[in-house]
C-alpha positions in Angstrom: 19.2 116.1 104.7 20.7 116.9 101.4 24.5 116.7 101.1 26.8 118.3 98.6 28.6 116.1 96.1 31.0 116.5 93.3 31.2 114.0 90.3 34.3 114.2 88.2 34.6 113.6 84.4 37.4 113.6 81.9 36.0 116.2 79.7 33.6 119.1 79.5 31.4 117.3 77.0 31.0 114.3 79.2 30.1 116.5 82.2 27.5 118.4 80.1 25.9 115.1 78.9 25.9 113.9 82.5 24.3 117.1 83.6 21.5 116.6 81.1 20.9 113.0 82.4 20.9 114.2 86.1 18.6 117.1 85.4 16.1 114.6 83.9 15.8 113.2 87.4 14.8 116.6 88.7 18.1 117.2 90.5 19.7 120.6 89.9 23.4 120.5 89.2 26.2 122.7 87.8 29.2 122.0 85.6 32.5 123.6 86.7 36.2 122.8 86.5 37.2 120.2 89.0 39.4 121.4 91.9 43.1 120.8 91.2 43.5 119.0 94.5 41.3 116.1 93.4 42.2 115.6 89.7 45.7 115.1 88.2 44.8 116.3 84.7 42.2 118.6 83.2 38.8 117.6 84.2 35.3 118.9 84.8 32.9 118.2 87.6 29.2 118.3 88.4 28.3 120.0 91.7 25.0 118.9 93.2 23.0 118.6 96.4 20.9 115.4 97.0 19.7 113.1 99.7 20.1 110.1 97.5 23.4 109.9 95.6 22.7 106.3 94.5 19.7 107.5 92.6 21.8 110.1 90.8 24.5 107.5 90.0 21.9 105.1 88.7 21.4 107.3 85.6 24.8 106.0 84.4 23.8 102.3 84.5 23.9 101.0 81.0 25.4 104.2 79.6 28.8 104.4 77.9 29.6 107.5 80.0 31.2 106.8 83.3 32.0 108.9 86.3 35.7 109.2 87.2 35.1 109.9 90.9 32.4 110.8 93.4 33.3 113.1 96.3 31.3 114.4 99.2 32.0 118.1 99.9 32.5 118.9 103.6 32.6 122.6 104.6 32.1 121.9 108.4 35.6 122.8 109.4 35.7 126.2 107.8 37.6 124.9 104.7 36.3 122.9 101.8 37.3 119.3 101.9 36.6 116.6 99.3 36.3 113.0 100.5 36.2 110.3 97.8 33.2 108.0 98.4 33.0 105.9 95.2 34.7 104.8 92.0 
């Protein structure tokens, strides 16, 4: 079952580059501003659905670009909650 994830980056340009790398895997994703409750400064995030987040994160192995945070998005309680799972 696919889960929703949010990957945070420190800039729009880093997020766009990451989007290109993730899209090469065949995973659809969207770049948006990161929610203010999970970042302390300006930041951008990639929103995606996948059943294998480790495969997605593997595109950053050996890259200069790094992910600031990885969050799973939970909408099960009627509100959107972000739970940090990596980095």
